[in-house]
N, C-alpha and C positions, 0 to 999 in steps of 0.2 A: 452738235445741230439739234435743233428738234425737227422733228418730221419726219420723212421718208426721202432715200436717197436713191434714186432712180438711174438706173446705168445700163446701157447697152453695150451688149458683150460680144457683140457677133455681126460685124460691119465691113463693109468692101468701099473703095472709093474707086473713080476713074482709074486716077493717076496709077494705081499699081493693079486695081483686076480687068481684065476685058471685059469681063460680064457687067460692070455697074457702068451708070450713066451719072453719078452724083461725086462732084469733086469734094476734097476733104472739108472745103469752108464750106458747101453748100449742105452738107452733113450735119455741120456744126450749128446752122442758122436752123435748119429744119428741128433738127430733137430740140434746141431753145425753144424753140416755137412750139414744140410738143409736150414741155413737161421736163425732159430728162433733165438730169445732174450731170452725165458725162457719156462719154464711149466709148471702147475700144476700139480702136482701126483694128482690122484682122485681114489685111489683103490676101490675094491667094499668091502663094510664092513661085517660086520660077518652078515648080515644080507641079502647080498648076495652073488656072486659067490666068497664066498673068500678063498685065498691059506691058510688060519690061522686056525688051530685045532680048534675045540669048546671046546674040553676037558681040556684045559691047565687053567693054572690061569688066572685071567681078565689081572694082570699088563704084563704079560708075552703073551698073545696075542696081546696086543696092542703095545709092544715091536718088535713083527713080525710083525705087521700091518705095523707100521712106518718106516721097513727097507728099504725097494724100495726108499720110500723119502729121508731117510738118506743115502741110498748109491747115490741118483743122486746127493745129496748137496755135498758129499763127493767129487766125480768126477767133479763135475762144479766146485770146489776149488775156486782160488780167479783168473778164467778166465773172470769174468764178467757175464757169464750168470746164470741168476736168476733161482732158483729152490723155488717154493711156495707148501705149502701143503693143503690137502682137501681131501673128501673123496664123494663118492658115496653110500648113503644109499638107499637100497632096502626094498619095500613093495610090495610083489607079484608080483614082477614086473613092477611096478612102482618106477622111481628112483629119486633120489633126490640129484645133485652135492653142497656138503654142504664147503661153502671158507668160512675164517677168524677166526678158531678156531683152535687149535693145540694140539699138543700130550699130554699136561697136561689136558687138558680138557677132552680126554678120559679117562686119567688115571683116573680123580677125579670124573667119572661119570660111575660106573662098571653095575648101573642099567639102565642105557641110552637103553637096546635092549627090556626094560621092557615097554617103554614108546609108547603109543597109537601113531599112527601116527600123527593125529592132533596136540598132545600133544608135539611130537617131533618138528616139523616144528613150531610150536610157541615158543619153551624155546629155542631151538636153534637161534632164531631170537631174542630173550628178552636179551641171553646172547651175543648179538655183532656178530653172525653167520650172514652169507648172501646164500640164498638157491635158486638156478636156478633150476626148473622142467627139468631134463634131457628126451631129445626126449619123449617129452609128448603125440606124435599122431602116435609113431612107433607100428606096427602092427609084430607079433611074434609068435611062438607058447608059448613061455614061458610067453608071457604076457594075460593073461585071459580077461580080460578088461581094458579100458583106465580110470585111475581117476583124476582129474581134482581140484587144490584147488587155484584159482587164488587170494584167498584171504590170503594165508598164504606162500605165497614164494614170491621172490623179484623180480624175473627174470625168462624167460624161456628160454631154448636152442634151438632159432629158428632155428640153421643151424647144423646139424650133417653130418659130411663129410662120416660116415659110410654107411650113407642111400642109397640105392639103388632107392627108389621110392621117386623121388621128393614131393610127395604130404604130405607127412610125414612132411617135414619142412612149404610148403607151410600153411598148417593148423597151424602149430606153431608158425608161423610168423602172420599170422590172430587172433589166439587166443592172443598173447601177444599186437597186438595192439587196440582188442577191449577190454582187461581190462587194457590197459596202463601199461604194463608191460615193460621193457628193457629187451634187447634180449643179449642171449651169442653164441658164436659160437665155437664148440670143434670137435677135428676128432674123440672122442672115440677110439685113440689108443693104440694097444694092443702087436705092433710086432715093431720092431726096423728096420725091412728090409722091413716094410710096413709102409710109413707115407702117409698120404692123404693129405697134403696140406691145412689141415683147420687150425683152430682157429681165433686170433682178431688181428689186427692191431690197434695201437694208433700213434698217432704223437709225443709221448712224453714216457721219460723213466719211468717205473714201477720198483721202488724197494723194494716194499713188497704187500701182498695178500689183504692188505687194499690200498693201490695204485690203484689195479686193480680192488675191488668193486667200491672206488670212480668211476673209471673212465667208469663203466660200466653205473653208476647211471647216470653221467652226459651226456653219449649217449641217453639217455632216451628211450622212446619208437620206435618201429618203424613207418616211416612215412606213 
C-alpha cells in the first residue's frame, strides 16, 4: 500500500461503554469521513464504565460487550476499512488497553474478573495479548492514585488526544523512554461527532490486530 495508514487505537462505543454516545456503526462512518483507514474498538470492560448489566449470565454479557465491535465490523463491510477488537481493562481508575485477544477468549474465561491485577496483566501477555497502559499519568476525580507496572505491560499510551493538560502526555513519554517501552497514541474517542484527530499512522497497511502489535513493537521506545 502506498501512502500512510491511519488508525484510531482507543475508541469507545455506546453498545459497550456507558460514557459513549456513538454506536459502532456511527464510529466507522465518522472515521471513514475523517480519513482514517482503521479503528480498534476498546470499550470499557466489566470492571470499568461498562454499559453491560452485571446481573446477566456471562455469555450474554460478553455478547453485549462485543456488540459495538461487531456492529462496526458489519458497517465497514467490504469497504476496505479495518475494524479491530480490544478492550480497556480497569482497576480503580488505572486502565489498560488490551489488544490481540478476541471474543472467544472472554467467553472461555468467565473467571477473568476475579484475577488480581498483576495476574491479569501477566496472564494476558502469556496468552498472546498485548497491553498498553492507557493514559498512565492522567489526573481526574475518578483516579485516586497513579499505579505503574513497567514490567507487566508491553507499551505505554504516550499520547491521548482527550487530554487538556500536556503534562500528562509528557510524563507518559518520559516514563516509556525510561523503561524502554514503545508507545501507542489514541484519541480516547467516545462520540462520533467529536473526533480529536489522534491515533497512529504507519507507512504500510495493517490487516490484523497482530499487524498493529508488530508495528508498535518495531517502532520501539521513544527517542
